[in-house]
C-alpha positions in Angstrom: -7.7 -9.3 -5.4 -4.7 -8.5 -3.6 -4.7 -6.3 -0.6 -1.2 -4.0 0.6 -1.2 -2.8 4.2 0.6 -0.5 4.8 0.6 -0.3 8.5 2.5 2.5 10.4 1.6 3.6 14.4 -1.0 6.1 13.7 -2.8 5.8 10.5 -2.1 2.8 7.8 -1.9 2.7 3.6 -4.8 0.1 2.4 -5.2 -0.3 -1.5 -6.4 -3.9 -3.3 -5.5 -4.0 -7.4 -6.7 -7.3 -9.3 -3.7 -9.7 -10.6 -3.3 -7.1 -13.3 -2.1 -3.9 -11.2 -5.5 -2.4 -11.6 -6.8 -0.7 -8.6 -9.8 -1.2 -6.5 -9.4 0.9 -2.8 -6.4 2.9 -2.1 -7.1 4.7 1.6 -4.5 6.0 4.5 -7.0 4.8 7.4 -6.5 5.3 11.1 -5.2 2.1 12.7 -7.5 2.1 15.0 -9.9 1.1 12.2 -7.3 -1.1 9.7 -9.5 -4.0 11.2 -12.6 -3.1 10.3 -11.6 -1.9 6.8 -10.0 -6.0 6.3 -13.0 -6.8 7.2 -15.4 -5.0 5.3 -12.6 -5.2 2.5 -12.6 -9.2 2.5 -15.9 -8.9 2.5 -16.4 -6.9 -0.1 -13.9 -8.4 -2.6 -12.9 -11.8 -3.1 -9.0 -11.1 -1.7 -6.9 -13.7 -2.3 -4.0 -13.0 -0.3 -2.5 -9.5 1.6 0.6 -7.9 1.3 2.0 -6.6 4.7 4.7 -4.0 5.0 7.2 -5.3 7.0 8.1 -1.7 9.2 6.6 -0.5 11.7 4.0 -2.2 13.5 4.0 -4.6 10.8 3.1 -7.3 14.0 0.0 -6.4 14.8 -1.2 -5.5 11.7 -0.1 -9.2 11.2 -2.4 -10.3 14.1 -5.3 -8.1 12.8 -5.6 -10.0 9.0 -5.0 -13.0 10.7 -8.2 -12.5 13.0 -9.8 -11.3 10.0 -9.4 -14.7 8.9 -7.0 -13.5 5.5 -3.0 -14.8 4.7 -0.8 -12.7 4.2 2.9 -11.9 2.7 5.3 -10.2 4.6 7.0 -7.3 1.5 10.6 -5.1 2.1 9.1 -2.1 2.6 12.5 -0.6 2.1 12.6 3.1 -0.3 8.8 2.9 -0.4 8.0 6.6 1.0 11.0 7.4 -1.9 9.2 5.4 -4.6 5.6 6.2 -3.2 6.3 10.5 -3.3 7.6 10.1 -7.2 4.9 8.9 -7.7 2.4 11.1 -6.0 4.0 13.9 -8.1 3.7 11.7 -11.6 -0.1 11.7 -10.5 -0.6 15.1 -9.4 2.0 17.3 -11.4 3.0 20.6 -9.1 1.1 23.4 -9.9 2.8 27.4 -9.8 5.6 28.3 -8.6 6.1 24.9 -7.3 7.0 23.4 -11.0 9.9 25.2 -11.2 11.5 23.5 -7.7 12.5 19.7 -8.2 10.4 17.5 -6.5 12.7 15.6 -5.4 13.2 18.7 -3.1 9.1 18.6 -2.0 7.0 17.6 0.2 3.6 15.6 -1.0 1.2 17.6 0.7 -0.9 14.8 2.5 0.2 10.9 3.4 1.3 8.9 0.5 0.9 5.5 2.6 -1.9 3.7 0.4 0.8 4.9 -2.4 3.1 2.6 -0.3 0.5 -0.1 -0.1 -0.2 0.4 -4.0 3.6 -0.4 -4.7 4.2 -3.5 -2.0 1.5 -5.0 -4.1 3.0 -4.4 -7.3 6.1 -5.0 -5.6 5.0 -8.8 -4.5 3.1 -9.4 -8.8 6.2 -8.6 -9.9 7.8 -11.7 -8.1 4.9 -13.9 -9.1 5.0 -13.0 -12.9 9.5 -13.1 -12.4 8.8 -17.0 -11.0 6.2 -17.7 -13.6 8.8 -17.5 -16.6 11.5 -18.8 -14.9 
């Protein structure tokens, strides 16, 4: 299992995926609760590694990950928010009058940080698979 974390000042996206890409956990959590979430998920699931976005407050999150006894890999967060918004609208197509507006002009009605965490893990897994193919 791989845990992805999109760190932020107020909230963090957390997702746990299998090596095959199946989502086992996905949630947005308050930043002050991140250490507890990391410890609980590490105890409940067999986390191989944590994939941490290199953006806002990643150093504070890295300390919490290390304190839980887990290893982490930094992954480039560039354009993950835009990608997460597109993914949100794929999973939750607009309804009513909103379906007539391009989704690129709409902001999702809820935070997409957990989807960003999923994307970070998928990027890491793609990198691993690419290396294996070489």
